[in-house]
PyMOL commands that place a pseudoatom at each C-alpha (Angstrom):
pseudoatom trace, name=CA, resn=MET, resi=1, chain=A, elem=C, hetatm=0, pos=[-0.146, -0.185, 0.334]
pseudoatom trace, name=CA, resn=SER, resi=2, chain=A, elem=C, hetatm=0, pos=[1.433, 3.482, -1.017]
pseudoatom trace, name=CA, resn=LYS, resi=3, chain=A, elem=C, hetatm=0, pos=[1.635, 6.275, 1.542]
pseudoatom trace, name=CA, resn=ALA, resi=4, chain=A, elem=C, hetatm=0, pos=[-0.965, 8.487, 0.051]
pseudoatom trace, name=CA, resn=THR, resi=5, chain=A, elem=C, hetatm=0, pos=[-3.104, 5.257, 0.186]
pseudoatom trace, name=CA, resn=GLU, resi=6, chain=A, elem=C, hetatm=0, pos=[-2.021, 4.638, 3.913]
pseudoatom trace, name=CA, resn=GLU, resi=7, chain=A, elem=C, hetatm=0, pos=[-3.001, 8.329, 4.383]
pseudoatom trace, name=CA, resn=VAL, resi=8, chain=A, elem=C, hetatm=0, pos=[-6.563, 7.804, 2.828]
pseudoatom trace, name=CA, resn=TRP, resi=9, chain=A, elem=C, hetatm=0, pos=[-7.254, 4.568, 4.342]
pseudoatom trace, name=CA, resn=THR, resi=10, chain=A, elem=C, hetatm=0, pos=[-7.175, 4.813, 7.913]
pseudoatom trace, name=CA, resn=ALA, resi=11, chain=A, elem=C, hetatm=0, pos=[-7.638, 2.460, 10.521]
pseudoatom trace, name=CA, resn=GLU, resi=12, chain=A, elem=C, hetatm=0, pos=[-10.503, 4.374, 11.968]
pseudoatom trace, name=CA, resn=ARG, resi=13, chain=A, elem=C, hetatm=0, pos=[-12.141, 4.560, 8.367]
pseudoatom trace, name=CA, resn=ILE, resi=14, chain=A, elem=C, hetatm=0, pos=[-11.184, 0.440, 7.810]
pseudoatom trace, name=CA, resn=GLU, resi=15, chain=A, elem=C, hetatm=0, pos=[-13.349, -0.210, 11.212]
pseudoatom trace, name=CA, resn=ALA, resi=16, chain=A, elem=C, hetatm=0, pos=[-16.321, 1.819, 9.845]
pseudoatom trace, name=CA, resn=LEU, resi=17, chain=A, elem=C, hetatm=0, pos=[-15.959, 0.253, 6.716]
pseudoatom trace, name=CA, resn=LYS, resi=18, chain=A, elem=C, hetatm=0, pos=[-16.357, -2.891, 7.932]
pseudoatom trace, name=CA, resn=GLN, resi=19, chain=A, elem=C, hetatm=0, pos=[-19.520, -1.754, 10.039]
pseudoatom trace, name=CA, resn=SER, resi=20, chain=A, elem=C, hetatm=0, pos=[-21.168, -0.247, 7.318]
pseudoatom trace, name=CA, resn=ARG, resi=21, chain=A, elem=C, hetatm=0, pos=[-21.950, -3.754, 6.567]
pseudoatom trace, name=CA, resn=ARG, resi=22, chain=A, elem=C, hetatm=0, pos=[-24.149, -5.012, 8.508]
pseudoatom trace, name=CA, resn=ALA, resi=23, chain=A, elem=C, hetatm=0, pos=[-25.360, -1.582, 8.815]
pseudoatom trace, name=CA, resn=VAL, resi=24, chain=A, elem=C, hetatm=0, pos=[-26.268, -1.531, 4.982]
pseudoatom trace, name=CA, resn=LYS, resi=25, chain=A, elem=C, hetatm=0, pos=[-27.370, -5.281, 5.376]
pseudoatom trace, name=CA, resn=SER, resi=26, chain=A, elem=C, hetatm=0, pos=[-29.787, -4.622, 7.704]
pseudoatom trace, name=CA, resn=TYR, resi=27, chain=A, elem=C, hetatm=0, pos=[-30.969, -1.404, 5.956]
pseudoatom trace, name=CA, resn=LEU, resi=28, chain=A, elem=C, hetatm=0, pos=[-31.601, -3.241, 2.097]
pseudoatom trace, name=CA, resn=SER, resi=29, chain=A, elem=C, hetatm=0, pos=[-33.471, -6.283, 4.329]
pseudoatom trace, name=CA, resn=LYS, resi=30, chain=A, elem=C, hetatm=0, pos=[-35.834, -3.294, 4.523]
pseudoatom trace, name=CA, resn=TRP, resi=31, chain=A, elem=C, hetatm=0, pos=[-36.017, -2.916, 0.712]
pseudoatom trace, name=CA, resn=GLY, resi=32, chain=A, elem=C, hetatm=0, pos=[-37.009, -6.103, 0.646]
pseudoatom trace, name=CA, resn=LEU, resi=33, chain=A, elem=C, hetatm=0, pos=[-33.666, -7.368, -1.306]
pseudoatom trace, name=CA, resn=THR, resi=34, chain=A, elem=C, hetatm=0, pos=[-32.607, -10.825, -1.084]
pseudoatom trace, name=CA, resn=PHE, resi=35, chain=A, elem=C, hetatm=0, pos=[-29.134, -11.714, 0.684]
pseudoatom trace, name=CA, resn=LEU, resi=36, chain=A, elem=C, hetatm=0, pos=[-27.318, -11.839, -2.819]
pseudoatom trace, name=CA, resn=ASP, resi=37, chain=A, elem=C, hetatm=0, pos=[-28.548, -8.509, -3.436]
pseudoatom trace, name=CA, resn=ALA, resi=38, chain=A, elem=C, hetatm=0, pos=[-27.758, -6.690, -0.500]
pseudoatom trace, name=CA, resn=GLU, resi=39, chain=A, elem=C, hetatm=0, pos=[-24.011, -8.168, -0.681]
pseudoatom trace, name=CA, resn=TYR, resi=40, chain=A, elem=C, hetatm=0, pos=[-24.198, -6.668, -4.391]
pseudoatom trace, name=CA, resn=VAL, resi=41, chain=A, elem=C, hetatm=0, pos=[-24.814, -3.704, -3.211]
pseudoatom trace, name=CA, resn=VAL, resi=42, chain=A, elem=C, hetatm=0, pos=[-21.753, -3.773, -0.542]
pseudoatom trace, name=CA, resn=GLN, resi=43, chain=A, elem=C, hetatm=0, pos=[-19.693, -4.714, -2.693]
pseudoatom trace, name=CA, resn=GLU, resi=44, chain=A, elem=C, hetatm=0, pos=[-20.384, -2.123, -4.996]
pseudoatom trace, name=CA, resn=THR, resi=45, chain=A, elem=C, hetatm=0, pos=[-20.206, -0.079, -2.203]
pseudoatom trace, name=CA, resn=TYR, resi=46, chain=A, elem=C, hetatm=0, pos=[-16.835, -0.695, -1.389]
pseudoatom trace, name=CA, resn=LEU, resi=47, chain=A, elem=C, hetatm=0, pos=[-15.316, -0.533, -4.913]
pseudoatom trace, name=CA, resn=GLN, resi=48, chain=A, elem=C, hetatm=0, pos=[-17.452, 3.291, -4.915]
pseudoatom trace, name=CA, resn=ALA, resi=49, chain=A, elem=C, hetatm=0, pos=[-16.152, 4.051, -1.858]
pseudoatom trace, name=CA, resn=THR, resi=50, chain=A, elem=C, hetatm=0, pos=[-12.348, 3.021, -3.108]
pseudoatom trace, name=CA, resn=ARG, resi=51, chain=A, elem=C, hetatm=0, pos=[-13.258, 4.970, -6.409]
pseudoatom trace, name=CA, resn=LYS, resi=52, chain=A, elem=C, hetatm=0, pos=[-14.686, 8.533, -4.974]
pseudoatom trace, name=CA, resn=ILE, resi=53, chain=A, elem=C, hetatm=0, pos=[-12.651, 8.485, -1.489]
pseudoatom trace, name=CA, resn=ASP, resi=54, chain=A, elem=C, hetatm=0, pos=[-11.366, 11.862, -2.433]
pseudoatom trace, name=CA, resn=SER, resi=55, chain=A, elem=C, hetatm=0, pos=[-15.095, 13.459, -2.805]
pseudoatom trace, name=CA, resn=PHE, resi=56, chain=A, elem=C, hetatm=0, pos=[-15.013, 12.473, 1.411]
pseudoatom trace, name=CA, resn=ASP, resi=57, chain=A, elem=C, hetatm=0, pos=[-15.112, 15.726, 2.815]
pseudoatom trace, name=CA, resn=PRO, resi=58, chain=A, elem=C, hetatm=0, pos=[-14.896, 15.914, 6.650]
pseudoatom trace, name=CA, resn=GLU, resi=59, chain=A, elem=C, hetatm=0, pos=[-16.551, 18.864, 7.357]
pseudoatom trace, name=CA, resn=ARG, resi=60, chain=A, elem=C, hetatm=0, pos=[-19.961, 17.722, 5.805]
pseudoatom trace, name=CA, resn=GLY, resi=61, chain=A, elem=C, hetatm=0, pos=[-20.263, 14.798, 7.896]
pseudoatom trace, name=CA, resn=SER, resi=62, chain=A, elem=C, hetatm=0, pos=[-18.227, 11.440, 9.155]
pseudoatom trace, name=CA, resn=PHE, resi=63, chain=A, elem=C, hetatm=0, pos=[-16.771, 8.723, 7.087]
pseudoatom trace, name=CA, resn=ALA, resi=64, chain=A, elem=C, hetatm=0, pos=[-19.529, 6.294, 8.820]
pseudoatom trace, name=CA, resn=GLU, resi=65, chain=A, elem=C, hetatm=0, pos=[-22.094, 8.954, 7.156]
pseudoatom trace, name=CA, resn=TRP, resi=66, chain=A, elem=C, hetatm=0, pos=[-20.105, 9.225, 4.070]
pseudoatom trace, name=CA, resn=ILE, resi=67, chain=A, elem=C, hetatm=0, pos=[-20.386, 5.230, 3.285]
pseudoatom trace, name=CA, resn=ASN, resi=68, chain=A, elem=C, hetatm=0, pos=[-24.154, 4.739, 4.234]
pseudoatom trace, name=CA, resn=ALA, resi=69, chain=A, elem=C, hetatm=0, pos=[-24.887, 7.355, 1.729]
pseudoatom trace, name=CA, resn=VAL, resi=70, chain=A, elem=C, hetatm=0, pos=[-22.503, 5.705, -1.160]
pseudoatom trace, name=CA, resn=ALA, resi=71, chain=A, elem=C, hetatm=0, pos=[-24.544, 2.437, -0.275]
pseudoatom trace, name=CA, resn=VAL, resi=72, chain=A, elem=C, hetatm=0, pos=[-27.825, 3.735, -0.396]
pseudoatom trace, name=CA, resn=ASN, resi=73, chain=A, elem=C, hetatm=0, pos=[-27.281, 5.353, -3.658]
pseudoatom trace, name=CA, resn=GLN, resi=74, chain=A, elem=C, hetatm=0, pos=[-25.707, 1.881, -4.830]
pseudoatom trace, name=CA, resn=ALA, resi=75, chain=A, elem=C, hetatm=0, pos=[-28.606, 0.123, -3.631]
pseudoatom trace, name=CA, resn=ARG, resi=76, chain=A, elem=C, hetatm=0, pos=[-31.273, 2.857, -5.325]
pseudoatom trace, name=CA, resn=SER, resi=77, chain=A, elem=C, hetatm=0, pos=[-28.910, 1.533, -8.388]
pseudoatom trace, name=CA, resn=MET, resi=78, chain=A, elem=C, hetatm=0, pos=[-29.436, -1.375, -8.248]
pseudoatom trace, name=CA, resn=VAL, resi=79, chain=A, elem=C, hetatm=0, pos=[-32.860, -1.392, -7.470]
pseudoatom trace, name=CA, resn=ARG, resi=80, chain=A, elem=C, hetatm=0, pos=[-33.857, 1.140, -10.314]
pseudoatom trace, name=CA, resn=ALA, resi=81, chain=A, elem=C, hetatm=0, pos=[-31.926, -1.128, -13.047]
pseudoatom trace, name=CA, resn=HIS, resi=82, chain=A, elem=C, hetatm=0, pos=[-34.049, -3.829, -11.599]
pseudoatom trace, name=CA, resn=ASN, resi=83, chain=A, elem=C, hetatm=0, pos=[-37.553, -2.320, -12.065]
pseudoatom trace, name=CA, resn=SER, resi=84, chain=A, elem=C, hetatm=0, pos=[-36.074, -1.266, -15.405]
pseudoatom trace, name=CA, resn=ARG, resi=85, chain=A, elem=C, hetatm=0, pos=[-35.507, -5.008, -16.358]
pseudoatom trace, name=CA, resn=ALA, resi=86, chain=A, elem=C, hetatm=0, pos=[-38.722, -6.315, -14.851]
pseudoatom trace, name=CA, resn=LYS, resi=87, chain=A, elem=C, hetatm=0, pos=[-40.675, -3.696, -16.901]
pseudoatom trace, name=CA, resn=THR, resi=88, chain=A, elem=C, hetatm=0, pos=[-39.483, -4.690, -19.951]
pseudoatom trace, name=CA, resn=ASP, resi=89, chain=A, elem=C, hetatm=0, pos=[-39.562, -8.292, -19.311]
for i in range(1, 89): cmd.bond("trace and resi %d" % i, "trace and resi %d" % (i + 1))
show_as sticks, trace
zoom trace
């Protein structure tokens, strides 16, 4: 891991990411998503967080809040895509 990457992915942020997994999956179950769909959203959240880490602004909220917002956006995208496919079937 490079020095710059180590500075971005602090132990606190890594822990928030790990804890978000449970919270995100719990939240998504309320949407009626299957276990596999929830796992998919969590993985996409991790990928998106890695790509967009530079957009995190601690003045706008905590890292945990940011990662949860990323997860909700990923879930919404997945639900929209699923609904779109259902309409064409």
